[in-house]
VMD Tcl script that draws the C-alpha trace (Angstrom):
set ca {
  {126.19 69.87 75.74}
  {127.12 72.53 78.29}
  {128.86 75.08 76.08}
  {132.40 73.76 76.51}
  {135.39 75.24 78.31}
  {134.54 78.82 77.28}
  {131.18 78.67 79.00}
  {132.62 76.88 82.04}
  {135.36 79.51 82.36}
  {132.68 82.19 82.70}
  {131.29 80.52 85.82}
  {132.47 82.30 88.96}
  {130.69 80.19 91.55}
  {130.97 77.60 92.99}
  {134.60 78.11 93.87}
  {136.39 74.96 94.93}
  {137.54 74.23 98.44}
  {141.24 73.55 99.01}
  {140.38 69.88 99.56}
  {138.51 69.61 96.27}
  {141.36 71.24 94.33}
  {143.90 68.93 95.96}
  {141.75 65.87 95.25}
  {141.52 66.76 91.56}
  {145.22 67.66 91.28}
  {146.18 64.29 92.71}
  {143.70 62.09 90.86}
  {143.07 63.36 87.33}
  {144.72 61.78 84.32}
  {146.87 64.02 82.12}
  {143.99 64.44 79.65}
  {141.46 65.19 82.40}
  {143.86 67.66 84.00}
  {144.38 69.49 80.70}
  {140.61 69.89 80.33}
  {140.20 70.96 83.97}
  {142.94 73.60 83.65}
  {141.24 74.91 80.46}
  {138.20 75.83 82.59}
  {140.13 78.67 84.22}
  {141.09 79.79 87.70}
  {137.59 79.73 89.18}
  {137.72 75.96 88.79}
  {141.41 75.29 89.48}
  {142.16 77.61 92.40}
  {140.61 77.23 95.80}
  {138.16 79.83 97.07}
  {140.64 81.67 99.30}
  {143.12 82.08 96.41}
  {140.63 83.85 94.14}
  {141.07 87.61 93.81}
  {137.42 88.59 93.73}
  {134.57 87.71 96.09}
  {132.56 84.65 95.12}
  {128.80 85.05 94.84}
  {126.57 82.51 96.58}
  {125.89 79.52 94.36}
  {122.40 78.73 93.13}
  {122.07 75.54 91.10}
  {119.80 76.01 88.08}
  {119.62 73.52 85.22}
  {119.48 74.71 81.61}
  {115.75 74.01 81.47}
  {115.21 76.25 84.51}
  {114.64 73.47 87.04}
  {116.10 74.01 90.52}
  {116.44 71.29 93.16}
  {114.16 71.85 96.16}
  {115.92 73.95 98.79}
  {118.68 75.07 96.42}
  {118.18 78.72 97.35}
  {119.02 77.99 100.97}
  {122.18 79.44 102.50}
  {125.17 77.19 102.26}
  {124.70 75.93 98.71}
}
mol new
graphics top color blue
foreach p $ca { graphics top sphere $p radius 0.5 }
foreach p [lrange $ca 0 end-1] q [lrange $ca 1 end] { graphics top cylinder $p $q radius 0.2 }
display resetview
């Protein structure tokens, strides 16, 4: 429904925090981990380990809807 791993791998933001990466590494099943790794480094490496700057994240659904306040700093 979302375009699969190829589409997800093209996403550069949001980059994960170290805590989020560690949580996933320690709690995913082997099958879940294989899928997660297929999404690429922007999903499997924490923000400070990425080589390029990460753009601010703005959540926008496929139909164009944005949650109220989603353009605010810190998202």
